[in-house]
C-alpha positions, -999 to +999 in steps of 0.1 A: +000+000+000+028+024+008+044+018-026+011+027-043+008+059-022+043+069-032+037+061-068+006+083-069+024+111-051+049+109-079+021+114-104+020+079-116-014+064-125-012+031-106-035+007-090-026-022-065-027-046-094+001-027-111+026-034-083+048-065-087+045-081-053+069-108-041+054-125-010+077-136+018+057-169+017+062-190-014+030-199-033+031-236-023+031-226+014+004-200+010-028-203+030-049-212-001-025-241-009-017-255+025-039-259+056-028-240+087-020-272+107+002-285+079+019-252+075+027-251+113+039-287+113+061-287+082+057-255+061+071-231+086+103-252+090+107-252+052+102-215+051+127-209+079+153-231+061+149-213+028+151-179+045+182-188+065+199-199+032+191-164+017+204-147+049+236-166+049+242-160+011+237-123+016+259-123+047+287-139+028+286-109+004+286-083+032+249-077+026+216-080+044+180-088+033+153-062+035+116-063+024+114-032+003+096-013-023+114+000-054+098+026-077+119+032-108+112+039-144+074+037-140+076+002-123+067-006-087+082-037-071+078-049-035+098-079-022+129-092-006+161-074-018+197-079-009+214-046+000+249-037+013+252-031+050+268+002+042+236+017+027+209+036+046+185+006+040+212-018+051+217+000+084+180+001+092+171-013+126+140-022+146+106-010+134+119+021+116+107+029+081+130+045+056+125+063+023+156+069+001+154+091-030+181+084-056+181+108-085+204+129-106+202+156-079+207+132-050+236+113-063+258+096-051+242+103-017+205+097-016+180+119+003+170+099+033+138+101+054+137+077+084+115+073+114+095+050+135+071+028+115+053+008+142+041+010+177+010+023+195+017+060+188+024+055+151-007+033+147-028+059+165-015+087+143-021+066+112-057+060+122-062+097+130-047+107+096-071+083+079-101+097+098-091+133+088-087+122+052-122+106+052-137+137+069-121+160+043-136+139+014-171+145+027 
């Protein structure tokens, strides 16, 4: 949803269906393809093993994995990406969110906006912002 909001703020005419979404859960382990009890018994272990392999492969290259959105050249992609630990996204910790703007102007150092992305106060502010937006549309 955040990728869609950013795309629209950039003036792109996008809908949710236009975003290339890579789920963290492979299709064969998804809820519609595997009952919950089976997922908890075997699927979760399989998912953990696959993710650990990705983590170790990234670590061997001095990188980390992040679930991120990329908006570039009119395309919106959301999924797991491998990034250097030395980048703003690679240094991200905890529940913070980060937005980096890479452009001709902000090169080689991107413009970075970072802040808390979860927790009771953030959630409350998000709900309040949604309520204000709904009120303003009436």
